[in-house]
N, C-alpha and C positions, 0 to 999 in steps of 0.2 A: 392144389399145387403139388407137383411131383415130389416124391420122397427126397430126390437128390437136391432139390431146392430148399427143402425144409430142414434137412439134416446135413450139416457140414462139419468138418473137422477143424478144431482150433489147433492148427498144425504147429504146435510149440508147447513148451512147458518143461519143467524140471522136477515135477512132483512124482510121487509113487502111485498116485491114483490114476490108473489107466483103464479104459474099457477092456473088458474081457472079450473072448470070442464066443460067449455063450448065447448071444442074441443077435439077430439081424437088425439092420437099421429100421426096417419096417416094424418089427416087434417092439423095439425101443420107442419109436415114434408113437405107435398105437397106445402103449402103456402110459406114456407121458400125456397124451391127449386125454385119455380116460381119467387120469389123476387130477385134472384141472377142475377145481370146485370153487364155489363162492366162499370168500373168507368168512370166518365165524367169530373172530374178535379182532381188535385193531392193532395188536402188538406186532411190530415188524421184527422178525427174528432172522436167524442165519440161513444161508443158502444150503446148509448141510442136508445130506440125503439120508442119514442114519435114523433108525427108529428111536422113539422115546423109550426110556426105561419106565416100566410100570404102565400107568394109565396113558392111553393115546391122547395126543394133544389136538386142540382145534386146528382147523386150517387157518394159517396165518401168512401174510405177505413175507417175502424173503429177499434179503440182499446179503452181500458178503459180510459175515460177522455180526449182522444186525445193523440197524439204522445209525446207532451212535458211532461205531468205529468208522463206518463208511463216511459219515458226515464230518467227523473230526479230521480225517485225512484229507478230504476234499477242501474243507475250510482252511486247513494249514497250507495246502498246496497253493491256493490262490491268495493267501494272506487276507482272509475274510475281514471285512470292515468291522465286524463285531468284536474282534480281538483287540486288546491293547498291545502296544509295542512290547511290554514286558511279557505278556502271554506268548507272543510270537517268539520271543527270545528263549523263554523257559521250556517250551516244547509241550508234548501231548498231555502230560499229567495236569498241567495248569489250564488246559483247554476243555477238559471233559465236562465240568459243571456248566459252563456257559453255553456250550453247544447243546447239552442235554436239556437245559432250561429253555433255550430258544425253540427247540423242537417241541417240547411239551407245551410251552405257552401258546404254540400255534396249532395245537390239536393232535400232535403225533404221540404214539405210545411206543415205548422202547422195549426191545427184546434182545435176547442173546441166548447162549447155551454153554453148558459145560458137558464133559462126558464122564463116565463112571469109572474110569481107570487112570485117574490123575496120579503121576509118579513124582512130580517135582513141585516145589513151592509156587513158582510163577507160571506153571503150566495150567491151562484151563481145559484143554481138550478141544478147543475151537481153533482149527488151523488158521482161519482168517485173522484171528486175534493173536494167537501165539507166534505166528510167523509173519505178522505184519511188517516187522523190520526188513525181512527178506523180500517181502512183496514190494516195499518201497524201493529197494535196490534194483529189483527186477524191472519195475516201472521205469526207473531212471535209465536203465540200459536199453530196454526194449520198447518203451512207449512210442518212439517214432517209427517202429518197424512196420512192414506191410501188414503183418497179421493183426496187429493192434489197430492200425488205422482203417483197414478194410472192414473189420468188424464194427468199428465205431461208425463208419459211414452207413452201414446197414442198420444199426440199432438206433442211430439218431436221425437218419434220413435227412430231410431238408434242414433240420436243426444243427447238423454238423457244421462247425466253424473251424477251419484249419488254424487260424490264429489263436483261438481259444484253446484248442487242443495243444498247440505248441506252448502256450503260456502255462496251462495247467501242468504239462509235463515238466516244464522248467522248475515249477515248484517242487515236484517230487525229486528232481535232481538236487535241489538245495537241501531237502529233507534227508536224502541219502548221505549227504556229507556232514550232517549235524549229529553229534554224539547223543543228543537228547532223544533222537528218533531211532538210533541204532540199538540203544539199550534203555528200556523203560519197563515199568511194572505193568505189563499188559493186562494182568488180572484186574486192574482198576476198572476195566470196562464193565465186567459183570458186577463188580461191587457198586459201581455208579448206577447201573440199571436197576439193581435191587433197591438201592437207597432212594431212587426216584419213583419206586412203586411199579417198576416194570416186571416183565416175565423173563426168568432165566430157566430154560428147559434143561433137562438132563437127558443126554442121548447115549446110546449104547456103543461104547468103544471097545468092548471086550472081544477077544479073539474068537473067531468062529472056527471051531474044530473041523468043519466040513469044507472050509475054504483053503486054497493053496497059499497060505501066508503064515507059516508056523511061528515066525518071530513077531507077528502082528505089526509089521511096519506100516500097514494101511490103517491101523486102529479101527478095523471093521468098516472101512470105507469101500463100498463096492458100487459106486455110482457108475452107470453106463452112459450118462449124458449130462449136459447142463442146459437147461431150458432158459431162454430169455423170454419171460412172460410179458406179453403186451396187452393182456385183457384186464382192464381195471376192475378191481373188486374180486379177482380170482387169483388163486395160487394152487400149487400142487398139494394134494391130500397126502402128505409124506408118509404118515403112519399106516396108510391103507394102500399105498402104491404097489403094484405087482412087480415092477422092476424099479429099483432105486435110481433116483436122478437128482442132481443138484438143480436149484432154480434161483434165478435172479429176476425179480419183478421190476419192470421199468417204472410203474406208477409211483411207488414210494420214493424213488430217486428223483423223479420230476417234481413231486410235491415238496420234498425237502429242499431242493434247490430253489424253488420259487418262494418258499417260506423263509429261507435264510438270506436269499439275495436281496440287497437293498435297492436294486434296480435290475433291468433286463440283462445288462451285460454281466453283472455279478452272478445272477441266477444261471446264465449260460455257462460261465466259467466253472461254477460249482458242479453243474451237471456233467461237463466234460471231465472234471477231476473225479467225480463219483464213478463214472464209467471206467476211467483208468484204473481205479482201485479194484473194480470188479474183475477186469482182465488181469491185473497184476496178481490178484489172489488166485485166480484160475491157473495162471502160468506157474505160480509157486507150488500149488498143491497137486496139480494134475499134469497129465502128459497126453497129447493127442486126443483130447476129449471131444466127443461128439457135441455139437451145438445144435439145439433144436429151436426153431422159431415158428 
């Protein structure tokens, strides 16, 4: 497949993480392909491209923020049948345990990360988690846009359902208006993952003196691409990659939606909502990011 078909630009975003001019599309694609390796343990961690502090981490599947925060947002957006009316009313912090338990009871292993330069009490260093309220707002505003829908049609293929996309988006619109979702203690995600026996990696957010970011606005994010991984059982070997790149693996999204959905319709709604959260996170954290498929 030609490079122009495998590398496209997510022509949107308001984040500070933008590809540099240091590498060609071909170089970035080759490095991303070479970094794809078999997964080495079952924990589903964050899409983050930064290296681990200290010991290199095993190759793990990745989604925005890790499987717990992605699944909580998707479940809330579609008003998942596993929630009580009180949990739906109370918001995210009342939902974490039931979603975590459902995932773990069906064989999933939870993961997340922090970085090593935390400055504020409720900051974790994971943009997908710390900025999830902004991501919800951006999904509410931009979810129906061509850039979101066109990418969803590519990533879901024949499974894309316009009505399910619309309904999942409507849930994010409701969440964006709900004060429980605008302000909550997002660090509960990592705390819950740890309490459930999951893995919380520590990634390097320290300023790189050799990079043109003296104020460290990027928090050491130098991702040149975001890969949508579609090979089950594989992900990027982040800590050994020659060119850093974000990665969202489709298989854990599909598994989680099927394990949480009580029927085919609910599973499809969850999958569409999960994908909206991936794009919303990318929109919030990056700008004009290369997408590799």
